[in-house]
C-alpha positions in Angstrom: 96.6 -8.1 -12.7 93.7 -8.2 -9.9 92.8 -5.0 -11.5 92.7 -6.5 -14.7 90.5 -9.2 -13.1 88.2 -7.0 -11.4 87.5 -5.1 -14.6 86.4 -8.1 -16.6 84.3 -9.3 -13.9 82.6 -6.1 -13.9 82.2 -6.0 -18.1 80.9 -9.4 -18.1 78.0 -8.3 -15.3 77.4 -5.6 -17.2 76.8 -7.4 -20.6 75.1 -10.0 -18.5 72.3 -7.3 -17.3 71.8 -6.1 -20.7 71.4 -9.2 -22.0 69.1 -10.0 -19.2 65.9 -7.5 -20.3 65.6 -9.0 -23.6 66.6 -12.7 -23.0 70.6 -13.6 -22.8 71.1 -14.6 -27.0 72.0 -18.2 -27.4 74.9 -18.4 -29.6 75.8 -21.9 -31.5 78.5 -21.4 -34.1 78.2 -24.8 -35.3 74.2 -24.1 -35.7 73.8 -26.4 -38.3 73.9 -29.4 -36.2 71.1 -28.0 -34.4 68.7 -26.8 -37.1 65.7 -27.9 -34.9 66.4 -26.0 -32.2 65.8 -23.1 -33.8 63.0 -24.5 -36.4 60.5 -27.3 -35.1 60.0 -27.6 -38.4 63.5 -29.3 -39.1 62.6 -31.8 -36.3 63.6 -35.4 -37.6 65.7 -33.7 -40.8 68.2 -35.8 -40.3 66.6 -38.6 -38.7 66.5 -40.2 -35.6 69.3 -38.5 -33.3 70.8 -37.7 -30.0 72.2 -34.3 -30.2 74.4 -32.0 -27.6 76.9 -29.3 -27.2 79.2 -27.6 -24.4 79.9 -23.6 -25.1 82.2 -21.9 -22.9 82.5 -18.4 -23.8 85.2 -15.8 -22.8 87.0 -18.6 -21.1 88.8 -18.2 -18.2 86.6 -15.2 -16.9 84.7 -15.5 -13.9 80.8 -15.3 -14.8 81.3 -15.9 -18.6 78.6 -17.6 -20.2 78.5 -21.1 -20.4 75.9 -23.0 -22.7 74.9 -27.1 -22.3 72.4 -28.3 -24.7 71.0 -31.6 -25.2 67.9 -33.1 -27.5 66.4 -36.3 -28.7 64.7 -36.3 -32.3 62.6 -39.2 -33.2 61.6 -39.8 -36.8 58.8 -42.1 -36.8 59.1 -43.1 -40.5 62.6 -44.7 -39.6 60.5 -46.4 -36.8 58.0 -48.1 -38.7 60.9 -49.2 -41.4 59.9 -46.9 -43.9 62.3 -47.6 -47.0 62.9 -44.3 -47.6 62.2 -42.2 -44.5 64.0 -39.1 -45.2 60.9 -38.3 -48.1 58.3 -40.9 -47.1 58.2 -40.5 -43.5 55.7 -37.9 -42.4 56.0 -37.0 -38.7 58.7 -36.6 -36.2 58.9 -35.3 -32.6 61.9 -33.8 -30.3 62.7 -33.2 -26.5 65.2 -30.2 -26.3 67.1 -29.2 -23.0 69.0 -26.1 -22.8 70.9 -24.7 -19.8 72.5 -21.3 -19.7 74.7 -19.4 -17.4 75.8 -15.7 -17.6 76.7 -13.7 -14.8 74.1 -13.7 -12.0 71.8 -15.3 -14.4 71.0 -19.5 -14.8 68.5 -20.2 -17.7 66.9 -23.7 -18.0 64.8 -23.9 -21.5 62.8 -26.9 -22.4 61.1 -27.5 -25.7 59.0 -30.1 -26.9 58.4 -30.1 -30.5 56.3 -32.0 -33.4 56.9 -31.9 -37.1 54.8 -33.0 -40.1 56.2 -33.3 -43.5 54.3 -33.0 -47.1 55.9 -34.5 -50.0 55.0 -32.1 -52.5 57.8 -33.5 -55.2 59.6 -36.5 -56.0 62.6 -35.0 -53.9 61.4 -32.2 -52.1 59.5 -31.9 -48.8 57.5 -29.0 -47.0 57.6 -29.3 -43.4 55.8 -27.6 -41.0 56.7 -27.7 -37.2 55.4 -26.4 -33.8 56.4 -26.7 -29.9 56.1 -25.5 -26.5 58.5 -23.5 -24.3 59.1 -23.5 -20.9 61.7 -21.4 -19.3 62.9 -20.9 -15.8 65.3 -18.2 -15.1 67.0 -17.7 -11.9 68.8 -14.6 -10.2 71.3 -15.0 -8.1 70.9 -11.4 -6.1 74.5 -12.0 -4.3 76.7 -12.3 -7.5 75.1 -8.6 -9.1 77.8 -6.2 -9.8 77.6 -2.8 -8.5 76.3 -1.5 -11.5 73.6 -4.1 -11.4 72.9 -3.3 -7.6 72.2 0.3 -8.9 69.5 -0.7 -11.7 66.2 0.1 -10.6 65.0 -3.7 -11.9 67.7 -5.7 -10.8 68.6 -3.7 -7.3 65.4 -4.8 -5.6 66.7 -8.3 -5.6 70.3 -7.7 -4.3 71.4 -10.4 -1.8 68.6 -13.0 -2.5 67.2 -15.7 -4.8 64.4 -14.7 -7.3 62.9 -17.5 -10.1 60.9 -16.0 -13.4 59.0 -18.9 -15.5 58.1 -18.5 -19.0 55.7 -20.4 -21.2 55.2 -19.6 -24.7 55.2 -22.0 -28.4 57.1 -21.7 -31.3 56.7 -22.4 -35.1 58.5 -23.2 -38.2 58.4 -24.0 -41.7 60.9 -25.5 -44.1 61.6 -26.7 -47.9 63.7 -29.3 -48.0 65.9 -31.4 -50.6 68.7 -33.6 -49.9 71.2 -31.2 -51.4 69.3 -27.9 -49.8 66.7 -26.5 -47.3 65.4 -23.2 -46.6 63.5 -22.5 -43.4 61.7 -19.8 -41.7 61.3 -20.1 -37.6 60.0 -18.1 -34.7 60.7 -18.5 -30.8 58.4 -16.8 -28.2 55.6 -16.4 -30.5 53.4 -15.1 -27.6 56.2 -12.5 -26.3 56.4 -14.3 -23.1 53.3 -12.8 -21.9 52.4 -16.1 -20.1 55.1 -15.7 -17.0 55.0 -16.5 -13.0 57.7 -15.4 -10.3 59.2 -12.2 -9.9 59.7 -10.3 -12.9 63.3 -8.9 -13.2 63.1 -8.8 -16.8 60.9 -5.8 -18.6 60.3 -7.9 -21.9 60.7 -11.1 -23.4 60.3 -10.3 -27.4 60.0 -13.1 -30.2 63.0 -14.1 -32.0 62.6 -14.5 -35.9 65.3 -17.0 -38.1 66.0 -17.9 -41.3 68.5 -21.0 -42.1 69.5 -22.1 -45.2 72.1 -24.6 -46.3 73.3 -26.2 -49.4 75.7 -29.4 -50.3 77.2 -31.3 -53.1 79.7 -33.7 -53.6 82.7 -32.7 -55.9 84.4 -36.2 -55.8 84.3 -39.3 -54.1 86.6 -38.2 -51.5 85.3 -34.5 -51.2 82.0 -32.6 -50.9 81.7 -28.8 -49.3 79.1 -27.9 -47.3 77.5 -24.1 -46.5 75.1 -22.8 -44.4 73.7 -19.6 -43.6 71.8 -18.0 -40.3 70.3 -14.8 -39.9 68.6 -13.8 -36.5 66.4 -10.7 -35.8 65.1 -9.8 -32.3 64.0 -6.3 -31.1 66.2 -4.5 -29.1 69.4 -6.2 -30.0 71.1 -6.3 -33.2 70.8 -8.6 -36.3 72.9 -11.9 -36.2 74.2 -13.2 -39.2 75.9 -16.2 -39.8 78.3 -18.3 -42.5 79.8 -21.5 -42.5 81.7 -23.6 -44.9 83.4 -26.8 -44.7 84.9 -29.4 -46.7 84.2 -33.2 -45.8 87.0 -35.5 -46.6 86.8 -39.0 -47.2 83.2 -39.4 -45.5 85.7 -39.2 -42.2 86.7 -35.8 -41.4 85.8 -32.2 -41.8 87.6 -28.7 -41.6 86.3 -25.2 -42.1 85.2 -21.9 -40.6 82.6 -19.4 -40.2 81.8 -15.9 -39.2 79.6 -14.3 -37.2 79.3 -10.6 -38.9 80.4 -7.8 -36.7 80.9 -10.0 -34.1 83.4 -13.6 -34.4 85.3 -15.8 -36.7 85.9 -19.3 -36.0 87.8 -22.5 -37.0 86.0 -26.0 -37.0 87.2 -29.6 -37.0 85.2 -32.6 -37.0 85.1 -36.2 -37.1 82.5 -38.6 -38.7 81.7 -42.3 -38.6 78.7 -43.9 -39.6 76.6 -43.1 -36.4 78.3 -40.4 -34.7 79.8 -37.2 -35.4 82.0 -35.0 -33.0 83.0 -31.6 -33.6 85.3 -28.9 -32.0 84.9 -25.1 -32.8 87.8 -22.4 -32.0 86.2 -18.9 -31.8 87.4 -15.4 -31.5 86.1 -12.1 -31.9 86.8 -9.7 -34.5 88.8 -6.4 -33.4 85.2 -4.0 -33.7 82.9 -6.2 -32.0 82.1 -4.9 -28.7 82.2 -8.0 -26.8 85.0 -8.8 -24.2 88.0 -10.1 -26.0 88.9 -13.6 -25.5 88.7 -17.2 -26.7 85.3 -19.5 -27.1 85.4 -22.9 -27.1 82.6 -25.0 -28.2 82.4 -29.3 -28.5 79.4 -30.8 -30.3 78.4 -34.7 -30.6 75.7 -35.8 -32.9 74.3 -39.9 -32.6 72.3 -41.4 -35.2 70.1 -43.7 -33.8 69.7 -45.8 -37.0 72.8 -45.3 -39.2 73.1 -43.9 -42.8 70.4 -45.5 -45.4 73.0 -47.4 -47.1 70.0 -48.5 -49.7 69.9 -45.0 -51.1 73.0 -44.5 -53.1 72.6 -40.7 -53.6 72.1 -40.1 -49.6 75.8 -39.6 -49.4 76.5 -36.6 -47.7 75.7 -37.4 -43.8 75.9 -33.7 -42.2 75.3 -30.4 -42.7 
């Protein structure tokens, strides 16, 4: 039993070290609730909200990844009392804070984003956004595994604490409709070239992301929502996620998702006029190189102004 625990801890450390050279990839299974984190152009797409999630990966294993996230989005159209802020509002802003720990690394990311919308038809918006990103990565040299200690880059920090700061910016654009959206976003456009502190990571390449979604009401008490997410980054395999959920009586949703070659999940959530709370139970697929284990993800979204009851076509409240 002790040998098995030691082996698992060692494997976590190896994977953390591999991730460290090109940044730890932040997985969010309920990505459709956090569109603006990946794409600043989608800031304020669902109005003025407070959002957060907690993700516990490889539960029960020492040094396993844990992620915490909080954001606040403000739609200026809602603040000014627009009759239809989803279409008429022109500007939105957000603050995003993410903390991630994996092995010997602790990473904190702050993103401040702004988005502007151009109405191109009665039901369509073109949304453009940009954001500044500040990341602080802390390395605990006392938590390095034997393999990391022998690494020529990480080994020099054994037994000490080191910090690295990176300043960069993100961009994004999206075509949105009440029933569907398509978007493209990029993180770290400058490739992490503006940095200070100890350089214990060899690179910080840009990450490119595509998101799309579609939703339709099938009956007064039944709606179907599907979303897709694709991400590409140098030195890491491509990521492709799909989610499908059913909204029942505008109060409960159930569904599932799949990250190709990595993991599948079951999801459940409760929806009120202003608050939605979701839970995901994720499990790796048999051919995944990740450590076998279960993953738990909890999300919460609070709408500051509630659903706009004046517009009967705006009757599906989630993506």
